[in-house]
matplotlib code that plots the C-alpha trace (Angstrom):
import matplotlib.pyplot as plt

x = [104.3, 105.1, 104.8, 105.7, 107.0, 105.9, 105.1, 103.1, 106.5, 109.9, 112.0, 109.6, 112.2, 110.2, 113.5, 115.0, 111.4, 112.4, 115.9, 115.1, 112.4, 113.9, 116.7, 114.7, 113.4, 116.0, 115.2, 111.6, 111.6, 113.2, 113.8, 114.2, 114.6, 114.1, 114.9, 112.6, 113.3, 114.9, 115.9, 117.9, 118.5, 119.4, 119.2, 122.1, 123.6, 122.8, 122.7, 126.0, 125.7, 127.5, 126.2, 127.1, 124.7, 124.3, 121.3, 121.2, 117.7, 116.7, 113.1, 112.8, 112.9, 111.5, 114.3, 113.0, 113.6, 112.9, 113.6, 110.7, 108.7, 105.6, 105.1, 101.8, 101.4, 100.2, 102.8, 103.0, 98.8, 99.3, 101.6, 100.5, 103.7, 104.2, 108.1, 107.6, 106.9, 106.1, 107.2, 107.2, 108.8, 110.9, 110.2, 111.5, 111.9, 112.5, 113.6, 113.4, 109.7, 109.8, 107.7, 108.5, 104.5, 105.1, 102.2, 103.9, 105.8, 102.7, 100.9, 102.8, 101.7, 104.6, 106.8, 109.0, 109.9, 111.7, 113.3, 116.4, 117.4, 118.0, 119.9, 117.6, 119.5, 120.1, 119.7, 122.1, 121.2, 123.1, 122.4, 123.5, 124.5, 121.3, 118.9, 118.6, 119.0, 118.2, 118.1, 117.3, 119.2, 118.1, 120.2, 121.3, 118.8, 116.3, 113.2, 111.4, 111.6, 109.0, 110.6, 113.3, 111.0, 109.1, 112.8, 113.4, 110.1, 110.6, 113.3, 110.8, 111.0, 107.6, 109.0, 110.4, 109.3, 110.0, 109.8, 109.7, 111.6, 109.7, 110.0, 108.2, 104.9, 101.8, 103.1, 103.4, 106.2, 104.4, 101.4, 104.1, 105.7, 102.8, 100.6, 100.1, 101.8, 99.7, 100.1, 101.5, 103.2, 102.7, 105.2, 104.1, 105.3, 102.6, 103.5, 100.5, 103.0, 102.9, 99.0, 98.5, 100.5, 99.5, 96.1, 96.8, 99.1, 95.8, 93.4, 96.3, 96.7, 92.8, 92.2, 94.7, 92.2, 95.7, 95.3, 97.8, 98.3, 100.3, 104.1, 104.1, 108.3, 109.4, 106.4, 107.2, 106.9, 103.8, 100.5, 97.7, 96.1, 97.6, 96.6, 92.9, 93.0, 93.5, 91.2, 88.8, 89.5, 89.7, 93.7, 96.2, 98.8, 101.3, 104.4, 105.1, 109.1, 109.9, 111.6, 115.1, 118.9, 120.0, 118.2, 118.4, 122.6, 122.3, 120.3, 122.7, 125.8, 124.3, 123.9, 120.9, 119.3, 118.0, 122.2, 123.0, 119.9, 118.5, 115.5, 114.0, 114.6, 111.6, 109.3, 110.1, 109.6, 106.4, 105.4, 105.7, 103.4, 100.5, 100.6, 100.5, 97.3, 95.4, 96.0, 94.9, 91.5, 91.1, 91.4, 88.7, 86.5, 86.5, 85.8, 83.0]
y = [97.2, 101.3, 101.4, 104.7, 105.5, 109.2, 111.1, 113.7, 115.3, 115.1, 112.8, 110.3, 107.2, 107.0, 107.0, 104.0, 102.3, 102.9, 102.1, 99.0, 97.3, 97.8, 95.6, 92.9, 92.0, 91.0, 87.2, 88.5, 89.7, 92.5, 95.5, 99.3, 102.0, 105.5, 108.3, 111.2, 113.3, 115.6, 118.2, 116.5, 113.1, 110.7, 106.9, 106.3, 106.6, 103.1, 101.8, 103.5, 102.7, 102.4, 105.1, 104.4, 107.2, 111.3, 113.1, 117.0, 118.1, 121.2, 123.4, 126.1, 129.7, 132.3, 135.1, 138.0, 139.5, 143.3, 144.4, 142.3, 142.9, 146.0, 146.2, 145.0, 142.8, 140.0, 137.4, 138.8, 138.7, 135.0, 134.3, 132.1, 132.2, 135.8, 135.7, 138.1, 141.5, 144.2, 147.7, 150.8, 149.7, 147.2, 142.9, 142.1, 138.0, 135.8, 132.4, 131.2, 131.9, 130.2, 126.7, 126.5, 125.9, 127.9, 129.9, 133.4, 132.3, 130.2, 134.0, 136.3, 138.6, 139.1, 136.4, 137.8, 135.5, 132.3, 129.6, 128.7, 125.8, 126.0, 123.2, 123.1, 119.5, 115.5, 112.4, 109.1, 106.0, 102.9, 99.9, 97.8, 94.2, 93.1, 96.1, 99.5, 102.7, 106.4, 109.4, 112.9, 116.0, 120.1, 122.5, 124.4, 127.7, 126.2, 126.3, 124.2, 120.5, 118.4, 118.8, 116.6, 114.6, 113.6, 112.7, 110.1, 108.5, 108.4, 105.6, 103.5, 99.6, 98.4, 94.7, 95.3, 96.2, 99.7, 101.8, 105.5, 107.2, 110.7, 113.9, 115.1, 117.1, 116.8, 120.0, 119.7, 117.8, 115.4, 114.5, 114.5, 111.7, 109.7, 110.1, 106.7, 105.0, 101.5, 102.0, 105.1, 103.9, 106.3, 106.5, 108.5, 108.2, 108.2, 112.0, 114.8, 116.2, 112.5, 112.3, 116.3, 115.7, 112.0, 113.3, 115.8, 112.6, 110.4, 113.5, 114.2, 110.0, 109.8, 112.5, 110.6, 107.5, 105.4, 102.8, 103.4, 102.1, 103.3, 102.8, 103.3, 104.9, 105.1, 103.0, 103.6, 107.7, 109.8, 108.5, 105.7, 108.4, 107.8, 104.3, 104.8, 107.1, 104.3, 102.3, 104.6, 105.6, 101.8, 102.4, 99.4, 99.5, 98.1, 97.4, 99.0, 99.6, 100.6, 103.5, 101.7, 103.0, 100.1, 101.1, 105.1, 104.2, 102.6, 105.1, 108.2, 106.1, 105.4, 101.6, 99.0, 98.1, 94.8, 94.5, 94.7, 93.3, 90.4, 89.5, 92.9, 91.5, 89.3, 92.2, 94.1, 91.4, 90.7, 94.5, 93.6, 90.6, 92.5, 95.4, 92.8, 91.5, 95.1, 95.3, 92.1, 92.7, 95.8, 94.5, 91.9, 94.5, 96.1, 93.2, 92.7]
z = [98.2, 99.2, 103.1, 104.6, 107.7, 109.3, 112.0, 113.8, 115.6, 115.0, 117.9, 117.8, 116.2, 112.5, 110.7, 113.7, 112.4, 109.2, 108.9, 111.1, 109.6, 105.8, 107.1, 108.8, 105.6, 103.2, 104.2, 103.0, 99.9, 97.7, 99.9, 99.0, 101.7, 100.6, 103.0, 101.2, 104.9, 102.1, 104.7, 106.8, 105.7, 107.7, 107.7, 105.8, 108.9, 110.4, 106.8, 105.4, 101.6, 98.6, 97.1, 93.2, 91.6, 92.0, 90.4, 90.9, 90.5, 89.3, 88.6, 85.9, 87.2, 84.7, 82.8, 81.6, 78.2, 79.3, 76.1, 75.0, 78.3, 78.3, 82.2, 81.5, 85.3, 83.6, 84.9, 88.4, 88.2, 87.3, 90.2, 92.6, 95.1, 94.2, 92.9, 90.2, 90.8, 88.3, 89.4, 87.5, 84.6, 85.8, 86.4, 90.0, 89.8, 92.9, 92.0, 96.0, 95.8, 92.3, 92.5, 88.9, 87.5, 83.9, 83.8, 83.8, 80.7, 79.1, 79.7, 78.7, 75.9, 74.2, 75.1, 77.0, 79.6, 78.9, 82.1, 83.2, 85.5, 89.3, 91.1, 94.2, 95.4, 94.4, 95.1, 95.6, 94.8, 96.4, 97.8, 100.8, 100.5, 98.5, 99.8, 97.4, 98.8, 97.5, 99.6, 98.3, 99.4, 99.7, 99.3, 102.0, 101.9, 99.5, 99.8, 98.0, 99.2, 97.4, 94.1, 95.4, 97.1, 93.9, 92.2, 95.4, 94.1, 90.9, 91.9, 93.6, 92.0, 91.6, 92.6, 95.8, 99.8, 99.2, 103.2, 102.5, 105.4, 106.0, 107.5, 110.2, 110.3, 108.0, 105.8, 101.7, 102.3, 103.9, 101.5, 98.4, 100.6, 101.7, 98.8, 97.0, 99.6, 100.4, 104.0, 106.5, 110.1, 112.1, 114.8, 118.1, 121.6, 124.7, 125.9, 125.2, 123.3, 121.2, 121.0, 119.8, 116.7, 116.3, 115.8, 113.3, 111.4, 111.9, 109.7, 107.1, 106.2, 106.4, 103.7, 101.5, 102.4, 102.6, 105.5, 108.6, 112.1, 114.8, 115.8, 119.9, 121.1, 124.2, 126.2, 130.1, 129.5, 129.4, 129.9, 128.5, 126.1, 122.8, 123.5, 123.7, 121.4, 119.0, 120.2, 120.1, 116.4, 115.9, 114.6, 114.8, 117.4, 115.4, 117.7, 121.3, 122.1, 125.4, 127.0, 126.5, 127.9, 125.0, 122.7, 123.1, 123.3, 119.7, 117.7, 119.0, 118.3, 115.0, 115.2, 113.4, 116.8, 114.7, 114.4, 117.2, 119.5, 117.1, 118.9, 117.7, 113.8, 114.6, 116.0, 112.7, 110.5, 112.8, 112.0, 108.4, 108.7, 110.4, 107.5, 105.2, 106.9, 106.8, 103.4, 102.5, 105.1, 103.2, 99.7, 100.6, 102.4, 99.1, 97.2, 99.7]

ax = plt.figure().add_subplot(projection="3d")
ax.plot(x, y, z, "-o")
ax.set_aspect("equal")
plt.show()
């Protein structure tokens, strides 16, 4: 089972949910935590895993042999990302814009374009006791997180409960992270900003046809419009976490909630059971 944990905006407590959910399921089955927030991975702070393997992630970028090039400009025309420009008898390549699709080299009539690997990040794998852990890291200055996310997701173990910590927002990295999930937990807060971005996140998940539920964090601030929206849209509120100084202090110190407030372990197991029920209900509906 793949459960992604996402949020329409940053700072809602998405990593709080992902890490504590993973830590609470060690008695339920084989668990795996994957941090796909590759531009700012921080799940490891709470997990403190032993890292046993590191792999580089690279994308192919074009290299032009101008001795063969006739400056026809076809490579620039075909590039959807403006990573190549042909200007007055010279070819300019912008590797930071390249998506590694290979179209320029494939269509070059003179076969003047080859590819070389450009490292953009890496993937680290490890474990905490029986739980496996994977995280991606995008190199500073790079603008292409999706290849790193794909490499992280290649590590998903089919026989595990895989918890995927997703970057905030609704952009391409989020879509890449949550697609193929069995269920998506959307974390929000009961504020106008939280509601606005929750609506966007729900629309994204629905476009991908992934069932979802909501966790409301910091209950006690804001108003009741988030819950009202969930009721109107028939989206189940799976868990509510109160605005609590002890929870905030633990999070700020990088300490897992379930390790220091053990009563919350039962709540996160209950969250997982609700996800199971939703998936079971969806499976029965499909069979009908």
